[in-house]
Each structure stands twice: as structure tokens, then as C-alpha cells.
C-alpha positions as CSV (number, residue, x, y, z in Angstrom):
1,M,0.9,4.3,1.2
2,I,3.1,1.2,1.9
3,I,3.8,2.7,5.3
4,T,0.1,2.9,6.2
5,G,-0.5,-0.6,5.1
6,L,2.5,-2.0,7.2
7,I,0.9,-0.1,10.3
8,L,-2.5,-1.6,9.6
9,L,-0.8,-4.9,9.3
10,L,0.7,-4.6,12.5
11,V,-2.1,-3.4,14.5
12,G,-4.4,-6.0,13.0
13,A,-2.1,-8.8,14.0
14,L,-1.3,-7.3,17.5
15,L,-5.0,-6.6,18.2
16,A,-6.4,-10.0,16.4
17,V,-8.6,-7.9,14.1
18,P,-8.7,-9.6,10.7
19,L,-10.4,-6.8,8.9
20,L,-7.5,-4.5,9.8
21,W,-4.9,-7.1,8.7
22,T,-6.9,-7.5,5.2
23,I,-7.2,-3.9,4.7
24,G,-3.4,-3.7,5.4
25,V,-2.6,-6.3,2.8
26,I,-4.6,-4.5,0.2
27,V,-3.1,-1.2,0.9
28,V,0.4,-2.6,0.8
29,V,-0.3,-4.4,-2.6
30,V,-1.8,-1.2,-4.0
31,G,1.3,1.0,-2.7
32,L,3.7,-1.6,-4.3
33,V,1.9,-1.7,-7.6
34,L,1.9,2.1,-7.9
35,M,5.5,2.1,-6.9
36,L,6.5,-0.3,-9.5
37,V,4.3,1.5,-12.3
38,G,5.7,4.9,-11.2
39,R,9.3,3.6,-11.5
40,S,8.7,2.2,-14.9
41,G,8.4,5.7,-16.3
42,R,4.7,5.4,-17.1
43,Q,2.5,8.3,-15.9
44,I,0.0,7.7,-13.2
45,G,-3.1,10.2,-13.2
46,G,-1.1,12.8,-15.2
47,R,2.1,12.6,-12.9
48,S,5.3,11.2,-14.0
49,H,6.0,9.8,-10.5
50,Y,4.1,8.7,-7.4
51,W,4.9,9.9,-3.7
């Protein structure tokens, strides 16, 4: 999810498409939050870790 967000950020910046850049930021933030919650030992959706 983080990699997808970074790709969207890059494409949005290179093509000057603000919508892609905004979606990229949102996807990166969600990916980072899921990663942090997963590393804290809490379950996400019944899983003990998030890939």
C-alpha cells in the first residue's frame, strides 16, 4: 500500500495531476498507519500482522 501511494505521488507530480497526488498522500498515510498498528501487536481485521 505504501509503495502504491508512492507511485501515485510520483505520477501525480510528474504529470501535474493534483487528484493523483492527493490520492497518493492518502494511500501512503493509510499504509503507514496500518503498518504501525500491525507492528504494535494489535490485530487488524482478525490478522495479527498486515502485509
